[in-house]
N, CA and C atoms as a LAMMPS dump frame, in Angstrom:
ITEM: TIMESTEP
0
ITEM: NUMBER OF ATOMS
441
ITEM: BOX BOUNDS ff ff ff
-5.0000000000000000e+02 5.0000000000000000e+02
-5.0000000000000000e+02 5.0000000000000000e+02
-5.0000000000000000e+02 5.0000000000000000e+02
ITEM: ATOMS id mol type element x y z
1 1 1 N 337.59 -200.602 -18.924
2 1 2 C 337.265 -199.394 -19.666
3 1 3 C 338.39 -199.152 -20.684
4 2 1 N 338.019 -198.857 -21.919
5 2 2 C 339.005 -198.599 -22.966
6 2 3 C 339.704 -197.256 -22.717
7 3 1 N 340.83 -197.067 -23.386
8 3 2 C 341.565 -195.798 -23.264
9 3 3 C 340.694 -194.635 -23.723
10 4 1 N 339.947 -194.812 -24.815
11 4 2 C 339.085 -193.726 -25.308
12 4 3 C 337.982 -193.395 -24.296
13 5 1 N 337.401 -194.419 -23.684
14 5 2 C 336.361 -194.161 -22.674
15 5 3 C 336.952 -193.454 -21.457
16 6 1 N 338.147 -193.849 -21.047
17 6 2 C 338.813 -193.19 -19.919
18 6 3 C 339.112 -191.728 -20.257
19 7 1 N 339.544 -191.471 -21.482
20 7 2 C 339.825 -190.093 -21.903
21 7 3 C 338.549 -189.259 -21.925
22 8 1 N 337.45 -189.83 -22.42
23 8 2 C 336.171 -189.11 -22.427
24 8 3 C 335.73 -188.794 -21
25 9 1 N 335.905 -189.742 -20.095
26 9 2 C 335.522 -189.519 -18.701
27 9 3 C 336.367 -188.417 -18.066
28 10 1 N 337.652 -188.375 -18.395
29 10 2 C 338.532 -187.314 -17.892
30 10 3 C 338.01 -185.941 -18.313
31 11 1 N 337.641 -185.801 -19.577
32 11 2 C 337.147 -184.52 -20.085
33 11 3 C 335.782 -184.186 -19.479
34 12 1 N 334.898 -185.177 -19.371
35 12 2 C 333.595 -184.949 -18.727
36 12 3 C 333.782 -184.397 -17.314
37 13 1 N 334.677 -185.045 -16.554
38 13 2 C 334.912 -184.616 -15.174
39 13 3 C 335.547 -183.235 -15.111
40 14 1 N 336.389 -182.886 -16.077
41 14 2 C 336.951 -181.532 -16.134
42 14 3 C 335.822 -180.507 -16.18
43 15 1 N 334.86 -180.709 -17.079
44 15 2 C 333.742 -179.772 -17.191
45 15 3 C 332.882 -179.781 -15.929
46 16 1 N 332.607 -180.958 -15.381
47 16 2 C 331.768 -181.037 -14.18
48 16 3 C 332.441 -180.373 -12.983
49 17 1 N 333.691 -180.756 -12.73
50 17 2 C 334.364 -180.316 -11.508
51 17 3 C 334.889 -178.885 -11.586
52 18 1 N 335.57 -178.545 -12.676
53 18 2 C 336.221 -177.242 -12.767
54 18 3 C 335.253 -176.16 -13.205
55 19 1 N 334.556 -176.395 -14.305
56 19 2 C 333.679 -175.347 -14.836
57 19 3 C 332.367 -175.251 -14.064
58 20 1 N 331.655 -176.358 -13.914
59 20 2 C 330.322 -176.284 -13.322
60 20 3 C 330.341 -176.239 -11.797
61 21 1 N 331.203 -177.007 -11.153
62 21 2 C 331.279 -177.004 -9.685
63 21 3 C 332.26 -175.949 -9.165
64 22 1 N 332.965 -175.284 -10.076
65 22 2 C 333.898 -174.208 -9.737
66 22 3 C 334.995 -174.658 -8.768
67 23 1 N 335.433 -175.907 -8.918
68 23 2 C 336.555 -176.434 -8.131
69 23 3 C 337.83 -176.236 -8.954
70 24 1 N 338.287 -175.004 -9.024
71 24 2 C 339.401 -174.653 -9.897
72 24 3 C 340.672 -175.405 -9.513
73 25 1 N 340.87 -175.66 -8.225
74 25 2 C 342.073 -176.375 -7.799
75 25 3 C 342.129 -177.796 -8.37
76 26 1 N 341.004 -178.314 -8.833
77 26 2 C 340.978 -179.648 -9.444
78 26 3 C 341.716 -179.683 -10.783
79 27 1 N 342.076 -178.52 -11.33
80 27 2 C 342.829 -178.481 -12.586
81 27 3 C 344.097 -179.331 -12.475
82 28 1 N 344.688 -179.389 -11.287
83 28 2 C 345.894 -180.194 -11.104
84 28 3 C 345.632 -181.68 -11.359
85 29 1 N 344.392 -182.117 -11.171
86 29 2 C 344.03 -183.513 -11.413
87 29 3 C 343.856 -183.82 -12.897
88 30 1 N 343.621 -182.804 -13.695
89 30 2 C 343.264 -183.011 -15.101
90 30 3 C 344.362 -182.643 -16.09
91 31 1 N 345.191 -181.671 -15.76
92 31 2 C 346.149 -181.143 -16.73
93 31 3 C 347.582 -181.574 -16.445
94 32 1 N 348.319 -181.785 -17.515
95 32 2 C 349.758 -181.992 -17.429
96 32 3 C 350.403 -180.658 -17.051
97 33 1 N 351.512 -180.683 -16.309
98 33 2 C 352.219 -179.427 -16.025
99 33 3 C 352.68 -178.719 -17.301
100 34 1 N 352.806 -179.477 -18.39
101 34 2 C 353.242 -178.923 -19.676
102 34 3 C 352.074 -178.528 -20.568
103 35 1 N 350.893 -178.409 -20.013
104 35 2 C 349.681 -178.101 -20.774
105 35 3 C 349.853 -176.835 -21.627
106 36 1 N 349.274 -176.881 -22.842
107 36 2 C 349.199 -175.707 -23.714
108 36 3 C 347.765 -175.603 -24.212
109 37 1 N 347.153 -174.436 -24.045
110 37 2 C 345.79 -174.197 -24.501
111 37 3 C 345.756 -173.159 -25.603
112 38 1 N 344.967 -173.428 -26.623
113 38 2 C 344.804 -172.507 -27.752
114 38 3 C 343.348 -172.056 -27.771
115 39 1 N 343.136 -170.755 -27.858
116 39 2 C 341.799 -170.196 -27.739
117 39 3 C 341.678 -168.988 -28.664
118 40 1 N 340.462 -168.7 -29.183
119 40 2 C 340.311 -167.52 -30.048
120 40 3 C 340.747 -166.211 -29.407
121 41 1 N 340.742 -166.121 -28.08
122 41 2 C 341.129 -164.861 -27.442
123 41 3 C 342.629 -164.731 -27.227
124 42 1 N 343.414 -165.736 -27.627
125 42 2 C 344.865 -165.67 -27.421
126 42 3 C 345.466 -164.375 -27.946
127 43 1 N 345.025 -163.926 -29.118
128 43 2 C 345.619 -162.71 -29.689
129 43 3 C 345.262 -161.464 -28.87
130 44 1 N 344.171 -161.528 -28.105
131 44 2 C 343.803 -160.395 -27.268
132 44 3 C 344.503 -160.446 -25.916
133 45 1 N 344.841 -161.662 -25.481
134 45 2 C 345.569 -161.82 -24.225
135 45 3 C 347.063 -161.62 -24.428
136 46 1 N 347.485 -161.634 -25.681
137 46 2 C 348.893 -161.474 -26.066
138 46 3 C 349.742 -162.649 -25.616
139 47 1 N 349.123 -163.803 -25.399
140 47 2 C 349.879 -165.014 -25.082
141 47 3 C 348.984 -166.24 -25.25
142 48 1 N 349.62 -167.385 -25.246
143 48 2 C 348.909 -168.655 -25.229
144 48 3 C 348.892 -169.136 -23.784
145 49 1 N 347.821 -169.798 -23.384
146 49 2 C 347.742 -170.326 -22.025
147 49 3 C 348.69 -171.515 -21.924
148 50 1 N 349.63 -171.436 -20.986
149 50 2 C 350.613 -172.499 -20.823
150 50 3 C 350.704 -172.928 -19.372
151 51 1 N 350.85 -174.238 -19.162
152 51 2 C 351.007 -174.804 -17.834
153 51 3 C 349.711 -174.807 -17.049
154 52 1 N 349.718 -175.577 -15.988
155 52 2 C 348.523 -175.673 -15.141
156 52 3 C 348.187 -174.321 -14.53
157 53 1 N 349.2 -173.587 -14.087
158 53 2 C 348.955 -172.274 -13.474
159 53 3 C 348.335 -171.305 -14.483
160 54 1 N 348.8 -171.331 -15.726
161 54 2 C 348.214 -170.484 -16.767
162 54 3 C 346.77 -170.838 -17.02
163 55 1 N 346.466 -172.139 -17.019
164 55 2 C 345.091 -172.586 -17.224
165 55 3 C 344.194 -172.169 -16.058
166 56 1 N 344.727 -172.263 -14.852
167 56 2 C 343.961 -171.843 -13.674
168 56 3 C 343.648 -170.356 -13.756
169 57 1 N 344.615 -169.547 -14.142
170 57 2 C 344.382 -168.1 -14.275
171 57 3 C 343.308 -167.83 -15.321
172 58 1 N 343.349 -168.571 -16.421
173 58 2 C 342.356 -168.4 -17.495
174 58 3 C 340.949 -168.773 -17.003
175 59 1 N 340.835 -169.886 -16.294
176 59 2 C 339.528 -170.316 -15.775
177 59 3 C 339.012 -169.296 -14.761
178 60 1 N 339.883 -168.802 -13.895
179 60 2 C 339.464 -167.779 -12.921
180 60 3 C 338.955 -166.524 -13.625
181 61 1 N 339.658 -166.118 -14.678
182 61 2 C 339.249 -164.944 -15.443
183 61 3 C 337.828 -165.128 -15.973
184 62 1 N 337.539 -166.293 -16.531
185 62 2 C 336.205 -166.533 -17.077
186 62 3 C 335.15 -166.683 -15.987
187 63 1 N 335.499 -167.342 -14.881
188 63 2 C 334.546 -167.447 -13.768
189 63 3 C 334.232 -166.064 -13.193
190 64 1 N 335.243 -165.209 -13.105
191 64 2 C 335.02 -163.853 -12.586
192 64 3 C 334.183 -163.01 -13.548
193 65 1 N 334.383 -163.195 -14.832
194 65 2 C 333.682 -162.385 -15.829
195 65 3 C 332.285 -162.9 -16.116
196 66 1 N 332.104 -164.205 -16.052
197 66 2 C 330.806 -164.813 -16.4
198 66 3 C 330.308 -165.637 -15.224
199 67 1 N 329.675 -164.941 -14.27
200 67 2 C 329.16 -165.665 -13.109
201 67 3 C 328.062 -166.627 -13.572
202 68 1 N 327.824 -167.607 -12.763
203 68 2 C 326.827 -168.63 -13.068
204 68 3 C 327.166 -169.423 -14.326
205 69 1 N 328.422 -169.362 -14.79
206 69 2 C 328.762 -170.089 -16.009
207 69 3 C 328.519 -171.585 -15.795
208 70 1 N 327.876 -172.171 -16.781
209 70 2 C 327.55 -173.597 -16.715
210 70 3 C 327.662 -174.178 -18.116
211 71 1 N 328.333 -175.306 -18.218
212 71 2 C 328.536 -175.985 -19.502
213 71 3 C 327.666 -177.229 -19.591
214 72 1 N 327.055 -177.407 -20.732
215 72 2 C 326.374 -178.659 -21.083
216 72 3 C 327.135 -179.258 -22.247
217 73 1 N 327.54 -180.507 -22.108
218 73 2 C 328.22 -181.19 -23.203
219 73 3 C 327.165 -181.819 -24.099
220 74 1 N 327.14 -181.39 -25.338
221 74 2 C 326.167 -181.889 -26.309
222 74 3 C 326.647 -183.186 -26.955
223 75 1 N 327.942 -183.257 -27.26
224 75 2 C 328.553 -184.44 -27.87
225 75 3 C 329.944 -184.605 -27.304
226 76 1 N 330.381 -185.853 -27.225
227 76 2 C 331.752 -186.139 -26.818
228 76 3 C 332.213 -187.367 -27.601
229 77 1 N 333.316 -187.206 -28.306
230 77 2 C 333.819 -188.24 -29.211
231 77 3 C 335.307 -188.424 -28.934
232 78 1 N 335.765 -189.669 -28.906
233 78 2 C 337.179 -189.949 -28.688
234 78 3 C 337.727 -190.796 -29.818
235 79 1 N 338.949 -190.457 -30.205
236 79 2 C 339.676 -191.219 -31.237
237 79 3 C 341.153 -191.121 -30.891
238 80 1 N 341.795 -192.257 -30.686
239 80 2 C 343.205 -192.246 -30.312
240 80 3 C 343.407 -191.461 -29.03
241 81 1 N 344.318 -190.484 -29.057
242 81 2 C 344.592 -189.676 -27.86
243 81 3 C 343.814 -188.362 -27.828
244 82 1 N 342.819 -188.233 -28.724
245 82 2 C 342.032 -187 -28.811
246 82 3 C 340.602 -187.205 -28.327
247 83 1 N 340.082 -186.172 -27.661
248 83 2 C 338.674 -186.125 -27.277
249 83 3 C 338.109 -184.812 -27.808
250 84 1 N 336.979 -184.898 -28.492
251 84 2 C 336.317 -183.719 -29.043
252 84 3 C 334.98 -183.556 -28.326
253 85 1 N 334.694 -182.338 -27.891
254 85 2 C 333.398 -182.052 -27.274
255 85 3 C 332.737 -180.885 -28.012
256 86 1 N 331.429 -180.971 -28.091
257 86 2 C 330.615 -179.839 -28.546
258 86 3 C 329.818 -179.423 -27.334
259 87 1 N 329.85 -178.121 -27.018
260 87 2 C 329.241 -177.653 -25.774
261 87 3 C 328.377 -176.42 -25.987
262 88 1 N 327.559 -176.168 -24.987
263 88 2 C 326.826 -174.913 -24.856
264 88 3 C 327.114 -174.422 -23.446
265 89 1 N 327.558 -173.184 -23.333
266 89 2 C 327.816 -172.581 -22.027
267 89 3 C 326.924 -171.361 -21.874
268 90 1 N 326.439 -171.166 -20.666
269 90 2 C 325.644 -169.977 -20.359
270 90 3 C 326.152 -169.371 -19.064
271 91 1 N 326.076 -168.059 -18.987
272 91 2 C 326.482 -167.357 -17.783
273 91 3 C 325.999 -165.918 -17.843
274 92 1 N 326.301 -165.17 -16.784
275 92 2 C 325.914 -163.762 -16.703
276 92 3 C 327.191 -162.922 -16.673
277 93 1 N 327.26 -161.922 -17.539
278 93 2 C 328.444 -161.074 -17.688
279 93 3 C 328.496 -160.076 -16.526
280 94 1 N 329.132 -160.486 -15.416
281 94 2 C 329.171 -159.665 -14.206
282 94 3 C 330.564 -159.104 -13.904
283 95 1 N 331.544 -159.407 -14.758
284 95 2 C 332.895 -158.891 -14.564
285 95 3 C 333.499 -158.504 -15.901
286 96 1 N 334.499 -157.658 -15.871
287 96 2 C 335.138 -157.215 -17.119
288 96 3 C 335.704 -158.416 -17.872
289 97 1 N 335.537 -158.389 -19.182
290 97 2 C 336.065 -159.45 -20.042
291 97 3 C 336.564 -158.812 -21.326
292 98 1 N 337.85 -159.018 -21.623
293 98 2 C 338.467 -158.451 -22.826
294 98 3 C 338.306 -156.931 -22.882
295 99 1 N 338.336 -156.309 -21.717
296 99 2 C 338.204 -154.864 -21.661
297 99 3 C 336.769 -154.367 -21.753
298 100 1 N 335.821 -155.281 -21.8
299 100 2 C 334.41 -154.902 -21.88
300 100 3 C 333.849 -154.908 -20.459
301 101 1 N 333.342 -153.766 -19.99
302 101 2 C 332.818 -153.714 -18.622
303 101 3 C 331.583 -154.595 -18.474
304 102 1 N 331.267 -154.992 -17.239
305 102 2 C 330.112 -155.862 -17.005
306 102 3 C 328.828 -155.263 -17.586
307 103 1 N 328.07 -156.106 -18.268
308 103 2 C 326.811 -155.659 -18.876
309 103 3 C 325.601 -156.23 -18.151
310 104 1 N 325.836 -157.244 -17.307
311 104 2 C 324.775 -157.999 -16.635
312 104 3 C 323.931 -158.802 -17.639
313 105 1 N 324.383 -158.883 -18.896
314 105 2 C 323.677 -159.672 -19.902
315 105 3 C 323.902 -161.154 -19.659
316 106 1 N 322.853 -161.943 -19.866
317 106 2 C 322.998 -163.399 -19.886
318 106 3 C 323.534 -163.744 -21.261
319 107 1 N 324.587 -164.552 -21.305
320 107 2 C 325.203 -164.917 -22.572
321 107 3 C 325.142 -166.425 -22.773
322 108 1 N 325.127 -166.802 -24.043
323 108 2 C 325.148 -168.212 -24.439
324 108 3 C 326.299 -168.363 -25.438
325 109 1 N 327.121 -169.358 -25.199
326 109 2 C 328.285 -169.601 -26.045
327 109 3 C 328.185 -171.017 -26.588
328 110 1 N 328.101 -171.135 -27.911
329 110 2 C 328.143 -172.441 -28.568
330 110 3 C 329.563 -172.666 -29.039
331 111 1 N 330.122 -173.84 -28.755
332 111 2 C 331.494 -174.073 -29.17
333 111 3 C 331.882 -175.528 -29.157
334 112 1 N 333.161 -175.736 -29.415
335 112 2 C 333.728 -177.079 -29.4
336 112 3 C 335.163 -176.982 -28.912
337 113 1 N 335.694 -178.121 -28.515
338 113 2 C 337.076 -178.178 -28.05
339 113 3 C 337.645 -179.547 -28.387
340 114 1 N 338.931 -179.549 -28.666
341 114 2 C 339.666 -180.786 -28.898
342 114 3 C 340.727 -180.873 -27.815
343 115 1 N 340.783 -182.004 -27.132
344 115 2 C 341.762 -182.229 -26.073
345 115 3 C 342.676 -183.379 -26.468
346 116 1 N 343.982 -183.167 -26.312
347 116 2 C 344.953 -184.245 -26.521
348 116 3 C 345.396 -184.724 -25.149
349 117 1 N 345.346 -186.046 -24.964
350 117 2 C 345.589 -186.623 -23.655
351 117 3 C 346.775 -187.581 -23.724
352 118 1 N 347.643 -187.503 -22.723
353 118 2 C 348.776 -188.418 -22.591
354 118 3 C 348.931 -188.785 -21.12
355 119 1 N 349.091 -190.047 -20.863
356 119 2 C 349.305 -190.546 -19.5
357 119 3 C 348.246 -190.054 -18.52
358 120 1 N 346.99 -190.039 -18.967
359 120 2 C 345.881 -189.694 -18.091
360 120 3 C 345.717 -188.218 -17.781
361 121 1 N 346.42 -187.343 -18.513
362 121 2 C 346.318 -185.9 -18.302
363 121 3 C 346.139 -185.195 -19.637
364 122 1 N 345.457 -184.058 -19.611
365 122 2 C 345.293 -183.243 -20.81
366 122 3 C 346.587 -182.466 -21.022
367 123 1 N 347.171 -182.616 -22.222
368 123 2 C 348.434 -181.939 -22.505
369 123 3 C 348.269 -180.767 -23.476
370 124 1 N 347.17 -180.773 -24.234
371 124 2 C 346.949 -179.683 -25.176
372 124 3 C 345.462 -179.594 -25.477
373 125 1 N 344.996 -178.366 -25.735
374 125 2 C 343.584 -178.159 -26.051
375 125 3 C 343.435 -177.045 -27.065
376 126 1 N 342.454 -177.205 -27.945
377 126 2 C 342.095 -176.198 -28.938
378 126 3 C 340.618 -175.898 -28.742
379 127 1 N 340.303 -174.649 -28.455
380 127 2 C 338.918 -174.235 -28.242
381 127 3 C 338.445 -173.408 -29.424
382 128 1 N 337.211 -173.605 -29.817
383 128 2 C 336.599 -172.821 -30.894
384 128 3 C 335.163 -172.526 -30.481
385 129 1 N 334.776 -171.269 -30.622
386 129 2 C 333.402 -170.908 -30.294
387 129 3 C 333.027 -169.665 -31.08
388 130 1 N 331.759 -169.35 -31.031
389 130 2 C 331.24 -168.215 -31.795
390 130 3 C 331.633 -166.922 -31.074
391 131 1 N 332.85 -166.494 -31.351
392 131 2 C 333.437 -165.337 -30.684
393 131 3 C 332.688 -164.045 -31.002
394 132 1 N 332.28 -163.867 -32.265
395 132 2 C 331.554 -162.66 -32.654
396 132 3 C 330.217 -162.571 -31.921
397 133 1 N 329.512 -163.682 -31.823
398 133 2 C 328.25 -163.699 -31.083
399 133 3 C 328.473 -163.339 -29.616
400 134 1 N 329.546 -163.882 -29.019
401 134 2 C 329.853 -163.56 -27.625
402 134 3 C 330.092 -162.064 -27.46
403 135 1 N 330.885 -161.466 -28.346
404 135 2 C 331.147 -160.026 -28.257
405 135 3 C 329.853 -159.226 -28.346
406 136 1 N 328.976 -159.612 -29.244
407 136 2 C 327.69 -158.903 -29.375
408 136 3 C 326.867 -159.032 -28.099
409 137 1 N 326.839 -160.227 -27.524
410 137 2 C 326.074 -160.438 -26.295
411 137 3 C 326.651 -159.652 -25.123
412 138 1 N 327.98 -159.439 -25.146
413 138 2 C 328.627 -158.658 -24.085
414 138 3 C 328.386 -157.159 -24.256
415 139 1 N 327.897 -156.774 -25.43
416 139 2 C 327.622 -155.368 -25.678
417 139 3 C 328.779 -154.614 -26.296
418 140 1 N 329.741 -155.324 -26.887
419 140 2 C 330.869 -154.651 -27.537
420 140 3 C 330.357 -153.829 -28.688
421 141 1 N 330.78 -152.575 -28.764
422 141 2 C 330.296 -151.671 -29.811
423 141 3 C 331.134 -151.726 -31.071
424 142 1 N 332.392 -152.095 -30.952
425 142 2 C 333.296 -152.145 -32.117
426 142 3 C 334.178 -153.383 -31.976
427 143 1 N 334.674 -153.88 -33.079
428 143 2 C 335.592 -155.028 -32.991
429 143 3 C 336.805 -154.676 -32.136
430 144 1 N 337.23 -155.629 -31.336
431 144 2 C 338.403 -155.407 -30.501
432 144 3 C 339.657 -155.665 -31.312
433 145 1 N 340.706 -154.946 -31.008
434 145 2 C 341.968 -155.084 -31.722
435 145 3 C 342.901 -156.006 -30.938
436 146 1 N 343.555 -156.935 -31.629
437 146 2 C 344.53 -157.801 -30.945
438 146 3 C 345.693 -156.995 -30.397
439 147 1 N 346.355 -157.535 -29.369
440 147 2 C 347.534 -156.879 -28.771
441 147 3 C 348.757 -157.179 -29.591
């Protein structure tokens, strides 16, 4: 198996095991201890997700806020040490998220992510998704202000 195929498989398994099977402890199998995650909500969280523990806290936050969350990978492309995925995620807003109380709305999130991989672990990730659409689906009445 080529390095690019191995990297794609690592990212596929991250989505299957951590997001869809909710095996959050498996994050240790996928992420470098020096992991850094970049996400559109960073300015609202007032920090960047850093380290495996930071990533675990972030995943727990989303699992708690969006029950039944499930990701479908639409595309997965690898080049060098990077893997790019285009995804669709769906879940039910059953917990507070970004200060928005549970709405019980079913939400759909279209997005993409770029993962940088070194020595068989994800060391950095950039997530992009339709944040405005997500806020509308959650029932946000006004734009949220960054911290």
